[in-house]
Kinemage of the C-alpha trace (Angstrom):
@kinemage 1
@onewidth
@group {chain A} dominant
@subgroup {mainchain}
@vectorlist {calphas} color= white
{ca met a 1} P -143.200 -78.665 -22.636
{ca ala a 2} L -142.644 -74.955 -23.082
{ca ser a 3} L -145.183 -72.590 -21.622
{ca gln a 4} L -147.767 -71.114 -23.983
{ca ser a 5} L -149.815 -67.953 -23.830
{ca gly a 6} L -152.822 -67.822 -21.504
{ca ala a 7} L -155.328 -68.003 -24.383
{ca his a 8} L -153.900 -71.287 -25.615
{ca gln a 9} L -153.612 -72.843 -22.148
{ca ser a 10} L -157.309 -72.420 -21.428
{ca gly a 11} L -158.296 -73.880 -24.805
{ca glu a 12} L -159.642 -70.530 -26.075
{ca ser a 13} L -158.197 -68.703 -28.999
{ca arg a 14} L -158.577 -65.058 -29.787
{ca ile a 15} L -158.759 -63.628 -33.253
{ca leu a 16} L -157.300 -60.201 -33.576
{ca ala a 17} L -158.888 -58.083 -36.283
{ca phe a 18} L -156.547 -56.724 -38.893
{ca pro a 19} L -156.758 -52.947 -38.649
{ca ser a 20} L -158.821 -51.753 -41.568
{ca lys a 21} L -157.299 -49.032 -43.618
{ca pro a 22} L -159.215 -46.927 -46.129
{ca pro a 23} L -158.052 -47.441 -49.706
{ca gly a 24} L -155.180 -45.172 -50.674
{ca gln a 25} L -156.633 -44.331 -54.064
{ca val a 26} L -159.633 -44.844 -56.296
{ca gly a 27} L -159.059 -46.872 -59.444
{ca phe a 28} L -160.900 -48.320 -62.394
{ca glu a 29} L -162.040 -51.924 -62.307
{ca arg a 30} L -160.789 -54.134 -65.121
{ca arg a 31} L -164.078 -54.125 -67.057
{ca glu a 32} L -164.433 -50.327 -66.672
{ca leu a 33} L -160.922 -49.704 -67.957
{ca gln a 34} L -161.467 -52.178 -70.778
{ca arg a 35} L -164.608 -50.298 -71.849
{ca ile a 36} L -162.843 -46.923 -71.695
{ca leu a 37} L -159.768 -48.122 -73.593
{ca asp a 38} L -161.958 -49.787 -76.228
{ca leu a 39} L -163.672 -46.451 -76.821
{ca tyr a 40} L -160.275 -44.723 -76.844
{ca gly a 41} L -158.997 -47.112 -79.528
{ca arg a 42} L -162.022 -46.475 -81.730
{ca met a 43} L -161.660 -42.708 -81.291
{ca val a 44} L -157.960 -42.942 -82.243
{ca ala a 45} L -158.907 -44.940 -85.345
{ca ala a 46} L -161.445 -42.231 -86.238
{ca gly a 47} L -158.741 -39.543 -85.865
{ca glu a 48} L -160.452 -37.799 -82.933
{ca trp a 49} L -157.993 -38.596 -80.112
{ca arg a 50} L -154.233 -39.062 -80.091
{ca asp a 51} L -153.160 -39.427 -76.484
{ca tyr a 52} L -154.505 -40.139 -73.023
{ca ala a 53} L -153.578 -39.762 -69.369
{ca met a 54} L -154.886 -41.327 -66.179
{ca asp a 55} L -154.793 -39.937 -62.668
{ca phe a 56} L -155.676 -41.740 -59.449
{ca asn a 57} L -156.083 -40.179 -55.999
{ca lys a 58} L -158.136 -40.666 -52.828
{ca glu a 59} L -161.294 -39.010 -54.180
{ca cys a 60} L -161.441 -40.000 -57.833
{ca ala a 61} L -159.970 -41.783 -60.831
{ca val a 62} L -159.693 -39.758 -64.033
{ca phe a 63} L -159.188 -40.688 -67.689
{ca asp a 64} L -158.273 -37.751 -69.956
{ca ala a 65} L -158.296 -38.027 -73.758
{ca phe a 66} L -156.384 -35.511 -75.869
{ca arg a 67} L -156.563 -34.462 -79.500
{ca arg a 68} L -152.954 -33.314 -79.234
{ca thr a 69} L -150.530 -34.046 -76.434
{ca ala a 70} L -149.767 -30.436 -75.500
{ca glu a 71} L -153.392 -29.306 -75.207
{ca arg a 72} L -155.932 -29.546 -72.448
{ca pro a 73} L -158.009 -32.738 -72.478
{ca his a 74} L -160.695 -32.971 -75.148
{ca thr a 75} L -162.727 -35.338 -72.963
{ca arg a 76} L -162.466 -36.306 -69.318
{ca ile a 77} L -164.111 -39.332 -67.692
{ca glu a 78} L -164.188 -39.228 -63.908
{ca lys a 79} L -165.115 -41.930 -61.400
{ca arg a 80} L -165.948 -40.473 -57.973
{ca pro a 81} L -167.350 -43.176 -55.620
{ca ser a 82} L -168.377 -40.625 -52.972
{ca leu a 83} L -171.193 -39.534 -55.342
{ca arg a 84} L -172.467 -43.105 -55.874
{ca asn a 85} L -175.647 -42.578 -53.835
{ca lys a 86} L -176.300 -39.053 -55.081
{ca gln a 87} L -175.979 -38.120 -58.752
{ca gly a 88} L -173.899 -41.102 -59.814
{ca met a 89} L -170.203 -41.774 -59.559
{ca trp a 90} L -169.473 -41.289 -63.287
{ca thr a 91} L -169.072 -37.870 -64.923
{ca leu a 92} L -168.196 -36.921 -68.484
{ca phe a 93} L -166.558 -33.504 -68.922
{ca gly a 94} L -166.093 -31.578 -72.161
{ca glu a 95} L -163.040 -29.715 -73.379
{ca his a 96} L -163.815 -26.563 -71.410
{ca gly a 97} L -164.675 -28.365 -68.167
{ca gln a 98} L -168.435 -28.390 -68.677
{ca val a 99} L -170.334 -31.425 -67.391
{ca leu a 100} L -171.776 -33.258 -70.389
{ca lys a 101} L -173.281 -36.243 -68.578
{ca arg a 102} L -173.541 -37.751 -65.094
{ca gly a 103} L -174.774 -41.162 -64.156
{ca his a 104} L -174.634 -44.364 -62.176
{ca glu a 105} L -173.569 -46.534 -65.142
{ca leu a 106} L -170.451 -46.057 -67.265
{ca ala a 107} L -172.240 -47.080 -70.480
{ca gly a 108} L -174.809 -44.303 -70.094
{ca val a 109} L -172.147 -41.693 -69.431
{ca leu a 110} L -170.137 -42.754 -72.484
{ca ala a 111} L -173.228 -42.662 -74.743
{ca pro a 112} L -172.679 -39.084 -76.044
{ca ile a 113} L -169.173 -40.014 -77.218
{ca glu a 114} L -170.444 -43.249 -78.758
{ca arg a 115} L -173.114 -41.319 -80.679
{ca arg a 116} L -170.573 -38.766 -81.898
{ca leu a 117} L -168.282 -41.614 -83.000
{ca leu a 118} L -171.078 -43.317 -84.932
{ca lys a 119} L -172.028 -40.032 -86.567
{ca ser a 120} L -168.429 -39.330 -87.666
{ca val a 121} L -168.045 -42.862 -89.062
{ca glu a 122} L -171.279 -42.528 -91.092
{ca asp a 123} L -170.160 -39.205 -92.635
């Protein structure tokens, strides 16, 4: 019989840990993206938004909604997990970069847009 490694000969086996690597980028979970895209579709139907862009990097995931493609984003939704234990990982930015809402839950952060959508549909 061929010779085996020392760990197998003595009846012991060693488990080598797979080197952990930090995630390369932050992303949206399926249910988060579904919620955002649902809102986007309703805003498109209401004539408020026409285009969107997403950006993913090590610190955050960003969803930008545009009224027109060539302009700056009308609304920006940012997920920044490093702020999870502080002010919340979700932030809603306005057209001029002002923070409109921060929070721990996506639904709460999207509430101002939802209210504006309901108001425009009622009018």
